[in-house]
A tleap script that builds the chain and sets N, CA, C and O, in Angstrom:
source leaprc.protein.ff14SB
mol = sequence {
  NMET ALA GLY GLY GLU VAL SER LYS THR THR
  LYS PRO GLN LEU ARG GLY LEU LEU ALA GLY
  GLN ILE LYS TRP ASN ILE ILE ILE ALA THR
  THR THR ALA VAL ALA ALA ALA ILE ALA GLN
  LYS VAL PHE VAL ASN ASP GLN ARG LYS LYS
  ASP TYR ALA GLU PHE TYR ARG THR TYR ASP
  ILE GLU LYS SER PHE ASN GLN ILE ARG ASN
  LYS GLY LEU PHE ASP SER CYS GLU PRO ASP
  CASN
}
set mol.1.N position { -56.820 43.649 14.468 }
set mol.1.CA position { -58.162 43.810 13.995 }
set mol.1.C position { -59.055 44.291 15.133 }
set mol.1.O position { -58.922 43.918 16.299 }
set mol.2.N position { -59.932 45.109 14.717 }
set mol.2.CA position { -60.822 45.676 15.725 }
set mol.2.C position { -62.099 44.863 15.844 }
set mol.2.O position { -62.595 44.334 14.849 }
set mol.3.N position { -62.601 44.767 16.973 }
set mol.3.CA position { -63.897 44.165 17.275 }
set mol.3.C position { -64.183 42.852 16.571 }
set mol.3.O position { -63.405 41.905 16.689 }
set mol.4.N position { -65.286 42.781 15.842 }
set mol.4.CA position { -65.738 41.534 15.245 }
set mol.4.C position { -65.409 41.413 13.765 }
set mol.4.O position { -66.058 40.639 13.061 }
set mol.5.N position { -64.405 42.163 13.263 }
set mol.5.CA position { -64.077 42.069 11.837 }
set mol.5.C position { -63.328 40.772 11.551 }
set mol.5.O position { -62.435 40.355 12.289 }
set mol.6.N position { -63.722 40.174 10.474 }
set mol.6.CA position { -63.063 38.948 10.040 }
set mol.6.C position { -62.408 39.234 8.693 }
set mol.6.O position { -63.037 39.786 7.790 }
set mol.7.N position { -61.146 38.855 8.569 }
set mol.7.CA position { -60.480 39.094 7.290 }
set mol.7.C position { -60.892 38.015 6.296 }
set mol.7.O position { -61.006 36.836 6.631 }
set mol.8.N position { -61.106 38.451 5.091 }
set mol.8.CA position { -61.501 37.518 4.039 }
set mol.8.C position { -60.301 37.247 3.140 }
set mol.8.O position { -59.589 38.164 2.734 }
set mol.9.N position { -60.100 36.004 2.848 }
set mol.9.CA position { -59.022 35.656 1.925 }
set mol.9.C position { -59.574 35.669 0.510 }
set mol.9.O position { -60.752 35.397 0.277 }
set mol.10.N position { -58.700 35.988 -0.420 }
set mol.10.CA position { -59.135 35.997 -1.811 }
set mol.10.C position { -59.189 34.565 -2.323 }
set mol.10.O position { -58.375 33.718 -1.956 }
set mol.11.N position { -60.158 34.326 -3.170 }
set mol.11.CA position { -60.295 32.990 -3.736 }
set mol.11.C position { -59.244 32.782 -4.821 }
set mol.11.O position { -58.918 33.717 -5.553 }
set mol.12.N position { -58.720 31.587 -4.929 }
set mol.12.CA position { -57.773 31.317 -6.015 }
set mol.12.C position { -58.495 31.286 -7.354 }
set mol.12.O position { -59.675 30.947 -7.440 }
set mol.13.N position { -57.764 31.643 -8.381 }
set mol.13.CA position { -58.349 31.613 -9.715 }
set mol.13.C position { -58.337 30.174 -10.200 }
set mol.13.O position { -57.277 29.593 -10.431 }
set mol.14.N position { -59.516 29.609 -10.350 }
set mol.14.CA position { -59.618 28.219 -10.758 }
set mol.14.C position { -60.019 28.085 -12.218 }
set mol.14.O position { -59.597 27.153 -12.904 }
set mol.15.N position { -60.824 29.004 -12.683 }
set mol.15.CA position { -61.278 28.929 -14.065 }
set mol.15.C position { -60.424 29.842 -14.942 }
set mol.15.O position { -60.156 30.991 -14.589 }
set mol.16.N position { -60.004 29.313 -16.084 }
set mol.16.CA position { -59.264 30.125 -17.041 }
set mol.16.C position { -57.791 30.300 -16.711 }
set mol.16.O position { -57.096 31.056 -17.390 }
set mol.17.N position { -57.306 29.626 -15.695 }
set mol.17.CA position { -55.899 29.781 -15.327 }
set mol.17.C position { -54.981 29.243 -16.415 }
set mol.17.O position { -54.014 29.906 -16.789 }
set mol.18.N position { -55.268 28.054 -16.926 }
set mol.18.CA position { -54.442 27.458 -17.975 }
set mol.18.C position { -54.492 28.295 -19.251 }
set mol.18.O position { -53.469 28.512 -19.901 }
set mol.19.N position { -55.689 28.763 -19.604 }
set mol.19.CA position { -55.819 29.586 -20.816 }
set mol.19.C position { -55.010 30.871 -20.687 }
set mol.19.O position { -54.387 31.314 -21.652 }
set mol.20.N position { -55.017 31.463 -19.511 }
set mol.20.CA position { -54.231 32.680 -19.295 }
set mol.20.C position { -52.741 32.418 -19.377 }
set mol.20.O position { -51.998 33.222 -19.940 }
set mol.21.N position { -52.299 31.306 -18.823 }
set mol.21.CA position { -50.882 30.965 -18.884 }
set mol.21.C position { -50.455 30.645 -20.316 }
set mol.21.O position { -49.373 31.044 -20.747 }
set mol.22.N position { -51.297 29.930 -21.046 }
set mol.22.CA position { -50.976 29.611 -22.443 }
set mol.22.C position { -50.883 30.893 -23.261 }
set mol.22.O position { -49.967 31.057 -24.066 }
set mol.23.N position { -51.829 31.794 -23.053 }
set mol.23.CA position { -51.813 33.072 -23.779 }
set mol.23.C position { -50.512 33.826 -23.489 }
set mol.23.O position { -49.879 34.333 -24.415 }
set mol.24.N position { -50.112 33.908 -22.236 }
set mol.24.CA position { -48.881 34.598 -21.845 }
set mol.24.C position { -47.653 33.911 -22.449 }
set mol.24.O position { -46.737 34.580 -22.926 }
set mol.25.N position { -47.637 32.572 -22.426 }
set mol.25.CA position { -46.511 31.832 -22.997 }
set mol.25.C position { -46.413 32.030 -24.506 }
set mol.25.O position { -45.312 32.112 -25.049 }
set mol.26.N position { -47.554 32.108 -25.184 }
set mol.26.CA position { -47.537 32.348 -26.637 }
set mol.26.C position { -46.979 33.730 -26.935 }
set mol.26.O position { -46.209 33.897 -27.881 }
set mol.27.N position { -47.353 34.709 -26.148 }
set mol.27.CA position { -46.839 36.068 -26.350 }
set mol.27.C position { -45.324 36.092 -26.151 }
set mol.27.O position { -44.599 36.679 -26.954 }
set mol.28.N position { -44.851 35.459 -25.092 }
set mol.28.CA position { -43.401 35.426 -24.825 }
set mol.28.C position { -42.662 34.666 -25.927 }
set mol.28.O position { -41.607 35.110 -26.382 }
set mol.29.N position { -43.204 33.529 -26.357 }
set mol.29.CA position { -42.548 32.730 -27.400 }
set mol.29.C position { -42.503 33.486 -28.720 }
set mol.29.O position { -41.486 33.455 -29.413 }
set mol.30.N position { -43.577 34.158 -29.072 }
set mol.30.CA position { -43.614 34.921 -30.326 }
set mol.30.C position { -42.617 36.070 -30.284 }
set mol.30.O position { -41.890 36.306 -31.249 }
set mol.31.N position { -42.586 36.775 -29.173 }
set mol.31.CA position { -41.638 37.889 -29.032 }
set mol.31.C position { -40.193 37.402 -29.124 }
set mol.31.O position { -39.359 38.025 -29.780 }
set mol.32.N position { -39.910 36.289 -28.463 }
set mol.32.CA position { -38.554 35.741 -28.499 }
set mol.32.C position { -38.181 35.286 -29.903 }
set mol.32.O position { -37.058 35.516 -30.351 }
set mol.33.N position { -39.115 34.643 -30.601 }
set mol.33.CA position { -38.838 34.173 -31.958 }
set mol.33.C position { -38.596 35.336 -32.915 }
set mol.33.O position { -37.701 35.276 -33.758 }
set mol.34.N position { -39.390 36.386 -32.784 }
set mol.34.CA position { -39.203 37.554 -33.651 }
set mol.34.C position { -37.858 38.216 -33.364 }
set mol.34.O position { -37.152 38.614 -34.291 }
set mol.35.N position { -37.503 38.334 -32.092 }
set mol.35.CA position { -36.216 38.938 -31.738 }
set mol.35.C position { -35.056 38.092 -32.263 }
set mol.35.O position { -34.063 38.634 -32.750 }
set mol.36.N position { -35.178 36.771 -32.167 }
set mol.36.CA position { -34.118 35.893 -32.669 }
set mol.36.C position { -33.999 35.987 -34.190 }
set mol.36.O position { -32.894 35.979 -34.733 }
set mol.37.N position { -35.136 36.074 -34.871 }
set mol.37.CA position { -35.103 36.187 -36.336 }
set mol.37.C position { -34.460 37.493 -36.775 }
set mol.37.O position { -33.678 37.516 -37.725 }
set mol.38.N position { -34.785 38.567 -36.094 }
set mol.38.CA position { -34.181 39.864 -36.438 }
set mol.38.C position { -32.678 39.846 -36.155 }
set mol.38.O position { -31.886 40.346 -36.953 }
set mol.39.N position { -32.293 39.273 -35.023 }
set mol.39.CA position { -30.864 39.188 -34.696 }
set mol.39.C position { -30.119 38.327 -35.715 }
set mol.39.O position { -29.004 38.673 -36.107 }
set mol.40.N position { -30.705 37.226 -36.149 }
set mol.40.CA position { -30.106 36.355 -37.160 }
set mol.40.C position { -29.897 37.123 -38.460 }
set mol.40.O position { -28.833 37.037 -39.072 }
set mol.41.N position { -30.909 37.870 -38.878 }
set mol.41.CA position { -30.804 38.620 -40.125 }
set mol.41.C position { -29.726 39.688 -40.037 }
set mol.41.O position { -28.896 39.822 -40.936 }
set mol.42.N position { -29.746 40.451 -38.944 }
set mol.42.CA position { -28.826 41.583 -38.828 }
set mol.42.C position { -27.387 41.122 -38.639 }
set mol.42.O position { -26.484 41.627 -39.307 }
set mol.43.N position { -27.163 40.166 -37.735 }
set mol.43.CA position { -25.800 39.814 -37.372 }
set mol.43.C position { -25.191 38.707 -38.220 }
set mol.43.O position { -23.966 38.613 -38.306 }
set mol.44.N position { -26.010 37.863 -38.851 }
set mol.44.CA position { -25.462 36.746 -39.618 }
set mol.44.C position { -25.696 36.940 -41.110 }
set mol.44.O position { -24.739 36.975 -41.884 }
set mol.45.N position { -26.949 37.067 -41.524 }
set mol.45.CA position { -27.259 37.093 -42.956 }
set mol.45.C position { -26.703 38.329 -43.654 }
set mol.45.O position { -26.118 38.219 -44.731 }
set mol.46.N position { -26.877 39.503 -43.054 }
set mol.46.CA position { -26.374 40.725 -43.696 }
set mol.46.C position { -24.850 40.705 -43.796 }
set mol.46.O position { -24.287 41.112 -44.812 }
set mol.47.N position { -24.188 40.235 -42.749 }
set mol.47.CA position { -22.719 40.153 -42.785 }
set mol.47.C position { -22.259 39.138 -43.830 }
set mol.47.O position { -21.269 39.368 -44.524 }
set mol.48.N position { -22.964 38.032 -43.943 }
set mol.48.CA position { -22.603 37.021 -44.935 }
set mol.48.C position { -22.772 37.565 -46.346 }
set mol.48.O position { -21.939 37.305 -47.214 }
set mol.49.N position { -23.841 38.314 -46.582 }
set mol.49.CA position { -24.043 38.933 -47.901 }
set mol.49.C position { -22.909 39.897 -48.233 }
set mol.49.O position { -22.424 39.932 -49.365 }
set mol.50.N position { -22.490 40.679 -47.239 }
set mol.50.CA position { -21.374 41.609 -47.462 }
set mol.50.C position { -20.088 40.855 -47.769 }
set mol.50.O position { -19.322 41.260 -48.643 }
set mol.51.N position { -19.849 39.760 -47.052 }
set mol.51.CA position { -18.632 38.972 -47.280 }
set mol.51.C position { -18.622 38.361 -48.675 }
set mol.51.O position { -17.597 38.394 -49.357 }
set mol.52.N position { -19.758 37.802 -49.111 }
set mol.52.CA position { -19.840 37.234 -50.456 }
set mol.52.C position { -19.652 38.315 -51.519 }
set mol.52.O position { -18.947 38.100 -52.505 }
set mol.53.N position { -20.276 39.466 -51.324 }
set mol.53.CA position { -20.133 40.555 -52.295 }
set mol.53.C position { -18.676 41.004 -52.385 }
set mol.53.O position { -18.167 41.248 -53.479 }
set mol.54.N position { -18.010 41.112 -51.246 }
set mol.54.CA position { -16.594 41.503 -51.234 }
set mol.54.C position { -15.733 40.462 -51.929 }
set mol.54.O position { -14.832 40.812 -52.691 }
set mol.55.N position { -16.000 39.188 -51.673 }
set mol.55.CA position { -15.221 38.122 -52.294 }
set mol.55.C position { -15.347 38.167 -53.813 }
set mol.55.O position { -14.340 38.130 -54.520 }
set mol.56.N position { -16.568 38.246 -54.318 }
set mol.56.CA position { -16.748 38.219 -55.762 }
set mol.56.C position { -16.327 39.521 -56.430 }
set mol.56.O position { -16.028 39.531 -57.624 }
set mol.57.N position { -16.299 40.622 -55.676 }
set mol.57.CA position { -15.838 41.878 -56.244 }
set mol.57.C position { -14.325 41.851 -56.436 }
set mol.57.O position { -13.810 42.442 -57.386 }
set mol.58.N position { -13.611 41.170 -55.543 }
set mol.58.CA position { -12.152 41.168 -55.614 }
set mol.58.C position { -11.590 39.856 -56.152 }
set mol.58.O position { -10.370 39.703 -56.212 }
set mol.59.N position { -12.424 38.920 -56.538 }
set mol.59.CA position { -11.968 37.601 -56.989 }
set mol.59.C position { -11.406 37.691 -58.405 }
set mol.59.O position { -12.039 38.250 -59.301 }
set mol.60.N position { -10.214 37.136 -58.593 }
set mol.60.CA position { -9.579 37.113 -59.910 }
set mol.60.C position { -9.503 35.658 -60.359 }
set mol.60.O position { -8.706 34.877 -59.839 }
set mol.61.N position { -10.338 35.305 -61.327 }
set mol.61.CA position { -10.421 33.908 -61.763 }
set mol.61.C position { -9.156 33.474 -62.502 }
set mol.61.O position { -8.757 32.313 -62.409 }
set mol.62.N position { -8.530 34.381 -63.225 }
set mol.62.CA position { -7.300 34.038 -63.949 }
set mol.62.C position { -6.168 33.713 -62.962 }
set mol.62.O position { -5.410 32.766 -63.171 }
set mol.63.N position { -6.063 34.489 -61.908 }
set mol.63.CA position { -5.043 34.249 -60.900 }
set mol.63.C position { -5.263 32.890 -60.221 }
set mol.63.O position { -4.316 32.134 -60.005 }
set mol.64.N position { -6.515 32.595 -59.891 }
set mol.64.CA position { -6.830 31.307 -59.264 }
set mol.64.C position { -6.549 30.151 -60.214 }
set mol.64.O position { -6.011 29.122 -59.805 }
set mol.65.N position { -6.910 30.321 -61.475 }
set mol.65.CA position { -6.664 29.277 -62.467 }
set mol.65.C position { -5.166 28.999 -62.585 }
set mol.65.O position { -4.749 27.841 -62.606 }
set mol.66.N position { -4.362 30.053 -62.661 }
set mol.66.CA position { -2.913 29.867 -62.792 }
set mol.66.C position { -2.307 29.221 -61.545 }
set mol.66.O position { -1.385 28.413 -61.663 }
set mol.67.N position { -2.803 29.558 -60.360 }
set mol.67.CA position { -2.306 28.929 -59.136 }
set mol.67.C position { -2.600 27.432 -59.140 }
set mol.67.O position { -1.729 26.626 -58.814 }
set mol.68.N position { -3.812 27.063 -59.502 }
set mol.68.CA position { -4.193 25.648 -59.516 }
set mol.68.C position { -3.423 24.899 -60.606 }
set mol.68.O position { -2.980 23.768 -60.403 }
set mol.69.N position { -3.272 25.545 -61.761 }
set mol.69.CA position { -2.556 24.918 -62.871 }
set mol.69.C position { -1.094 24.689 -62.511 }
set mol.69.O position { -0.541 23.630 -62.810 }
set mol.70.N position { -0.464 25.669 -61.875 }
set mol.70.CA position { 0.949 25.548 -61.512 }
set mol.70.C position { 1.187 24.553 -60.377 }
set mol.70.O position { 2.309 24.079 -60.199 }
set mol.71.N position { 0.171 24.240 -59.628 }
set mol.71.CA position { 0.290 23.195 -58.610 }
set mol.71.C position { 0.206 21.806 -59.230 }
set mol.71.O position { 0.493 20.809 -58.567 }
set mol.72.N position { -0.188 21.737 -60.506 }
set mol.72.CA position { -0.274 20.459 -61.206 }
set mol.72.C position { -1.555 19.704 -60.930 }
set mol.72.O position { -1.582 18.479 -61.051 }
set mol.73.N position { -2.608 20.393 -60.566 }
set mol.73.CA position { -3.863 19.726 -60.231 }
set mol.73.C position { -4.751 19.478 -61.451 }
set mol.73.O position { -5.694 18.691 -61.373 }
set mol.74.N position { -4.465 20.132 -62.565 }
set mol.74.CA position { -5.252 19.939 -63.780 }
set mol.74.C position { -4.572 18.887 -64.655 }
set mol.74.O position { -3.361 18.939 -64.870 }
set mol.75.N position { -5.351 17.939 -65.155 }
set mol.75.CA position { -4.827 16.948 -66.068 }
set mol.75.C position { -4.766 17.460 -67.493 }
set mol.75.O position { -3.981 16.957 -68.296 }
set mol.76.N position { -5.572 18.441 -67.818 }
set mol.76.CA position { -5.695 18.896 -69.207 }
set mol.76.C position { -4.652 19.938 -69.598 }
set mol.76.O position { -4.510 20.221 -70.788 }
set mol.77.N position { -3.925 20.514 -68.664 }
set mol.77.CA position { -2.903 21.494 -69.027 }
set mol.77.C position { -1.700 21.354 -68.120 }
set mol.77.O position { -1.820 20.988 -66.951 }
set mol.78.N position { -0.546 21.648 -68.675 }
set mol.78.CA position { 0.727 21.486 -67.973 }
set mol.78.C position { 1.029 22.729 -67.139 }
set mol.78.O position { 0.628 23.832 -67.511 }
set mol.79.N position { 1.733 22.563 -66.011 }
set mol.79.CA position { 2.161 23.718 -65.232 }
set mol.79.C position { 3.255 24.510 -65.931 }
set mol.79.O position { 3.917 23.987 -66.827 }
set mol.80.N position { 3.455 25.756 -65.538 }
set mol.80.CA position { 4.478 26.615 -66.141 }
set mol.80.C position { 5.884 26.120 -65.815 }
set mol.80.O position { 6.765 26.190 -66.672 }
set mol.81.N position { 6.115 25.630 -64.621 }
set mol.81.CA position { 7.473 25.253 -64.212 }
set mol.81.C position { 7.823 23.841 -64.541 }
set mol.81.O position { 8.933 23.396 -64.252 }
savepdb mol mol.pdb
quit
């Protein structure tokens, strides 16, 4: 430093610090929640809907009924064998 110059330190932010941090935390939390919701929908819910649609499209109720009946699990009807 030259001659009689004195360096000034910046004052710490005392007012509004908590409000600023809360605002920033709310923004981060909202962004994270929205990203998690979108990821849940895309990777879990949409895939589950496709799996259910595939199952019911290829499901044969007569075949399932005959398998259960032939295992002897129904009291109301006798197995084939």
